[in-house]
N, C-alpha and C positions, 0 to 999 in steps of 0.2 A: 515535446517540442515547447521550446520558449512561447511563452503566450505573444511576448514581441514578435519574434518568427513567425506564430500561427498567424496572428490577426492582418497583418497584409499580405499573406501567403496567397497566392491566383485560385488555390483549390479548397480558399477556406471556407466558402459557401457551399460547398458541395458536402464536403468532410462536417461539417455543424448539421447540417441536414441530416446525416446518415447517423449521427452520436443523438440528433433529438428524437429521432423516430425510434432507434434503438433504446433510448431512455424511457419514450413513454411505452412503449410493448413491453418493456422490463418492469415498470411500474404497475403496468396492468395485469399480471401474474397473479392466479389464484393464492389466497392467502394460505393455503396448506404448503406452498411452494417458498413463501418469505416466512417461512417457520425454521426450515433447516431438514437433513436429512433422518434426524431421529439417531437413536440411539443403538438399537437392537439391528441385527444385519439384515433382518426383514424387512424394518422399517425403511434402512438405507435404499436397499433394492426397491419396496414399493418406492419412495421418493424420486428415484432415476429412472423407472418408467415412467411416472407421471410426469417428470421433468422433459424429457426426451418426448413425449407425446404432447404436452404443450409448444414444447418449443416448435416440435415441426407445424402445429397448427398456429402459431404467434407470428411465425416468420416463412409460411408456405407461399406470401406474394413477395419477400423481399428481394428477389432478383427482379420481378416488375417496378418495385420503388425505385432498385438503384439504374434499373435502363432509362427510366422515366427522368433520375436526376442528370445521368450522361448525356440525354440528349438535349439538354436545356444548353 
């Protein structure tokens, strides 16, 4: 979306809240998930498992967060 369209958009504040919350959670991910999946099949498999576990934990309350924004 163009900035000129996004800024005055009636849903701008809602989407900006979602974007900022997601970004904060993403930036708090563990260091080993920042480095990447690795080179071997085993490293990639371990990375994928670790990522899925982190994602489930980091976003377990995501629906609650979104519902609070929607209620405003």
